[in-house]
N, C-alpha and C positions, 0 to 999 in steps of 0.2 A: 051853966049846968044843964046837961041833957035830961030830957024827961025819960022815964023808964021805958016807954015804948020805943024810942029811937035808939036806946042802948042795947036792945035785944039783937042777937045775931040771927039773921034770916038765912037759913041753909036752903030754903026753897028757891032762892034767887039764882042759884048756880044752874046754868044750862046743862041738863043731864047728858045730852048728846056730846057736848064738848068735854064734859068730865069723863064720859065713857072713852073718848078718843085719847085723853091723857092717860087713863088707866091702861089702854092698849099699849101706849108707848112705854110706860113703866114696866108692864108685864113682859114686853119684848126684850127689855134690858136684862132680864133674869138669866138669859143664856150666858152673859158675860159677868154679871155682878150678883152679889148676895142681895137678899130682900132688905130693903131700906139701908143699903150700904152708904148712901149719901148722908145718913144721919150720924155716921161715925166720923164725919168730917172730911172735907176735901177742899181744894183750892177754889175759891169763888171765881177766880179768873178762868178756870176751866169750864165752869158752868156758863159764865158770860160768853166765852168763846163759842160754846156749843149753841147757845141761844142765838147769837149773832149769825152763826153759820146757817142755821135753819130759817131764821128770819130773812136772810139774804136770798136763800133758795126760794122761799115763798114769794118774795118780792119779784124774783125773776121768773115767776110762773110755774115753779116746780111744786105742785100740790102735794106730791107724795115723795117720801124718802125711798132709797133703793130697797129698804126693808119692808116697804108697804105702809108705813105710818104717815099720817098727815103731817106735813112740815109744820103747820101752825100749831098742831098738838105737841110737837117736840118743843116749840117755843114756849108754850104754856107750861109744859112739864118742867122745863128749866126755870121758868119764872117762879113756879111754886116751890122749887127746891131752894131758891134764893130768899123766898119770903120768910 
């Protein structure tokens, strides 16, 4: 059994700069998608495909997408959608 202190969720541990970059990614998608459209359901394979595409780009040294978002922030956004 966990003690009460370790069961509390710590929101202050999220790196705010990284979270801001993820928010930029999600905001940039509003040109094509409705707000929180992903919550209505979509194929997880499409999200995995996007995650892998952006991770590969990052690994190949492409820090930014053609839209100007950080490639790794695109990865993080996709991972959060899957969570």
